[in-house]
C-alpha positions in Angstrom: 213.3 52.6 68.2 214.0 56.5 68.1 217.1 57.4 70.5 217.2 59.8 73.0 220.4 61.4 73.1 221.5 63.9 76.3 223.8 67.0 76.0 226.1 68.3 78.3 226.5 72.3 77.1 229.3 73.8 75.7 230.0 77.5 78.5 230.6 80.9 76.8 232.2 83.1 79.3 231.4 86.9 79.3 232.0 90.2 80.3 228.4 90.4 81.1 227.8 86.7 82.5 227.8 85.7 85.8 226.6 82.6 88.1 223.1 82.5 87.3 222.8 79.8 84.8 224.0 77.2 87.9 220.0 77.2 88.6 219.4 74.9 85.6 221.8 72.4 87.4 225.4 73.3 85.7 227.8 73.2 86.4 229.7 76.8 85.5 233.5 76.7 84.6 233.2 80.7 86.0 231.5 83.4 87.7 230.8 85.5 84.4 229.2 82.4 82.3 227.1 84.3 80.1 226.0 81.1 77.8 225.4 77.6 77.3 224.9 76.1 74.1 222.9 73.5 75.7 222.3 72.4 71.8 225.2 73.0 69.4 226.8 71.3 66.6 228.8 74.2 65.9 232.5 73.2 65.4 234.6 74.3 68.2 231.7 74.9 70.3 229.8 71.8 70.1 227.8 70.2 72.6 228.8 66.6 73.6 226.3 63.7 74.3 226.4 62.1 77.8 224.3 58.6 77.1 223.8 55.5 74.9 226.5 54.6 72.7 227.2 58.1 71.5 228.5 58.6 74.6 231.8 61.4 74.6 230.7 62.0 70.6 230.3 65.8 69.7 226.8 66.8 68.2 228.7 68.4 65.5 231.1 64.9 64.4 227.6 62.9 65.0 225.6 65.1 62.8 228.5 64.9 60.0 229.0 61.1 59.8 225.3 60.0 60.4 223.0 61.8 59.0 221.0 58.7 58.5 220.3 59.6 62.2 218.4 62.6 61.6 217.0 61.5 58.5 219.1 62.4 56.1 218.9 66.7 56.0 220.3 68.6 53.3 222.3 71.1 55.2 226.0 69.7 55.5 225.8 71.6 59.2 223.8 70.9 62.0 221.4 73.9 61.3 220.1 74.6 64.7 222.1 76.4 67.6 220.1 76.8 71.4 221.5 78.8 74.3 220.7 79.9 77.3 222.2 83.5 78.3 222.5 85.3 81.5 222.7 88.7 81.0 224.0 90.3 83.9 225.1 93.5 82.6 224.1 94.8 79.3 224.8 93.3 76.5 226.5 95.2 73.2 223.9 96.1 70.5 224.3 94.0 67.2 223.3 92.9 64.3 223.0 89.8 62.1 223.6 88.9 58.8 221.7 87.9 55.9 221.7 84.2 54.6 222.9 85.2 51.7 225.7 87.9 53.5 227.1 85.5 55.3 227.6 82.7 52.5 229.1 85.3 50.4 231.4 87.3 53.2 231.4 84.0 55.8 230.9 80.6 54.6 228.3 80.7 56.9 224.5 80.7 57.4 222.9 83.9 58.6 221.7 84.0 61.8 217.9 84.3 62.8 217.1 83.9 65.8 214.2 84.4 68.4 214.4 84.7 72.6 211.5 83.1 75.1 212.1 85.4 78.1 212.9 83.0 81.4 213.2 85.3 83.7 213.5 89.1 84.0 213.6 92.0 86.9 211.3 94.7 87.3 211.3 96.9 84.6 213.7 94.8 82.0 213.9 95.9 78.7 215.8 94.8 75.5 217.2 97.4 72.6 214.8 95.7 69.3 214.6 97.8 66.4 215.6 101.7 65.3 213.6 105.1 64.9 215.5 106.5 61.8 212.9 106.9 59.0 215.5 106.3 56.0 218.9 104.5 55.0 220.3 108.3 54.8 219.1 109.1 58.5 220.3 105.7 60.0 223.7 106.1 58.7 223.9 109.9 60.0 222.7 108.7 63.4 225.1 106.2 63.3 228.2 107.8 62.3 227.2 110.6 64.7 226.7 108.6 67.4 223.3 109.3 68.4 222.6 106.4 70.2 219.7 107.5 72.3 217.9 109.2 69.6 218.2 106.1 67.1 218.1 102.8 69.3 213.9 101.5 70.3 214.0 100.5 73.8 211.2 97.7 74.5 209.7 96.5 77.8 209.8 92.4 78.2 208.7 90.3 81.4 209.2 86.4 81.9 207.1 84.5 79.0 207.3 87.4 76.4 208.5 86.6 73.4 210.9 88.3 70.6 211.7 87.4 67.1 215.1 88.9 65.8 215.0 88.4 61.9 218.3 89.0 60.4 219.3 92.8 59.9 217.0 93.9 62.6 219.1 96.2 64.9 218.8 94.2 69.0 220.3 94.0 72.0 219.7 92.0 75.6 219.7 94.1 78.5 220.2 93.8 82.2 218.6 91.3 84.6 217.6 88.8 82.1 217.3 85.2 81.4 216.7 84.0 78.2 216.4 81.5 75.8 218.1 81.9 72.7 216.8 79.6 69.1 218.6 80.8 66.4 220.6 79.5 62.9 223.6 77.7 63.5 225.7 80.3 63.1 228.5 82.7 65.2 228.5 85.4 62.9 227.5 88.9 64.5 228.2 92.4 63.8 228.6 94.7 67.0 227.1 98.1 66.2 227.7 99.6 69.7 228.8 98.5 73.0 229.0 101.5 75.5 233.0 102.4 74.8 233.8 98.9 76.0 236.6 98.9 73.9 238.2 101.3 76.5 238.5 98.2 78.5 238.7 95.9 76.2 240.2 96.6 72.9 239.5 93.2 71.3 235.4 94.3 71.4 236.0 95.7 68.2 232.8 97.2 66.3 231.3 96.7 63.1 230.0 99.3 61.7 229.8 99.1 57.8 228.7 95.5 58.2 226.0 96.3 60.3 224.5 99.2 58.1 225.1 97.0 55.0 222.3 94.5 56.7 220.5 96.8 58.5 217.1 98.0 56.8 215.5 101.2 57.1 212.7 102.1 58.2 212.1 99.7 60.9 209.3 97.5 60.6 208.2 95.0 63.8 208.6 91.3 61.9 205.9 89.2 61.3 205.4 85.3 61.6 203.3 82.6 62.3 202.1 81.6 65.5 199.3 79.9 67.0 198.1 78.0 70.4 200.1 75.6 70.0 203.3 77.0 68.3 204.9 80.0 69.3 207.2 80.7 66.4 207.6 78.8 62.6 209.8 80.0 59.9 211.3 79.1 57.1 214.6 78.4 59.7 213.0 76.6 62.5 209.7 76.2 64.9 209.6 76.8 68.5 206.9 75.1 70.7 206.2 74.7 74.1 204.5 72.0 76.7 202.9 72.9 79.5 201.9 69.8 80.9 200.5 69.3 84.3 199.1 65.5 83.9 200.3 63.1 81.6 200.2 63.8 77.3 201.5 62.8 74.3 202.8 65.2 71.9 202.9 64.4 68.2 205.4 66.5 65.9 204.4 65.2 62.2 206.6 67.7 60.1 210.1 67.4 62.5 213.0 65.5 61.3 214.1 65.4 64.9 213.6 67.0 67.5 215.2 69.6 70.3 214.4 69.6 73.7 214.8 71.9 76.8 213.2 71.6 80.3 212.6 74.9 81.3 211.2 74.3 84.1 209.9 71.3 86.7 210.4 67.6 87.0 209.2 64.5 84.9 209.2 61.5 83.0 209.2 60.5 79.4 207.7 57.8 78.9 208.2 56.6 76.3 211.5 56.5 76.6 211.3 55.6 80.3 213.6 58.2 81.0 213.2 60.9 84.8 213.8 64.5 83.4 214.6 68.1 85.4 215.0 71.1 84.6 218.6 72.3 82.9 217.9 69.3 80.9 218.7 69.4 77.2 218.1 66.1 74.9 217.3 65.6 71.0 214.9 62.7 69.8 216.2 61.0 66.5 215.4 58.1 64.5 213.0 56.7 61.9 209.9 56.4 63.9 207.3 59.5 63.9 208.2 62.3 66.7 206.5 62.6 69.7 207.0 62.8 73.2 204.7 61.0 75.7 205.1 63.2 79.0 204.1 62.6 82.2 204.9 65.4 85.4 204.4 68.8 86.0 207.4 70.4 83.5 208.1 72.7 81.0 209.7 72.2 78.0 210.4 74.0 75.1 210.9 72.2 71.8 212.5 73.5 68.7 213.2 71.8 65.1 214.8 72.5 61.6 212.3 74.0 58.7 
């Protein structure tokens, strides 16, 4: 029998956070909570298992000490990270390192990620990509602070999906509630931060590191998707369950499943377990990966490739 492991999030306070994540039933540490790391095996910032024989154990420790549960994956560290982000203000403009660069300089994974928009105020947008036609033009515009000329703005609404591969200039902006799936890495380069350094000198910029990882010109990234799959890359797969009655969903290529309930109530029939909005859980074990779902409920399901 496969095991169902429920997780308690690790919370991160941010200058741009608020208390909107309480909509998911979380007890927040403050009114400036920007992130809930709902599925995290990252050292020092791990989710904690809340049920069964592993109750009280961090996902970080469980993965390192009991890889048989996860069907013996090759990666030493837990490979993926799922966050919910409450953007009450604009986030800094960032770039994430490519795998080789991150490994050589920080001994970490690179940081491919993607966003599913859970909520968006009217006329919400993100920064996604840049307008520079050459690397030389890119460097010049960054060094001269020509941000309005350089940065591309993209309108987004609830239900939209955005893929942010490594090396992409990006930023979430105010009024957004986001589900984020990424490689498990905490390495981020801050390219521009709206001069917040005057208020908080600890918010350092990483201009050269960013330029080392940005390509020019910007090309909208391509990825595999179809009716059942939101995205499939070399790093991860993301699928969505939009259940209304009773149905069984199979995941033949997954060694284990990461699941977050984004709306509604329901039941996992094959585990005799009630589910509600805000629940995050793993399905681990040797048997085939499947979810028998009952009720009107929406679940985002991801797994490592």
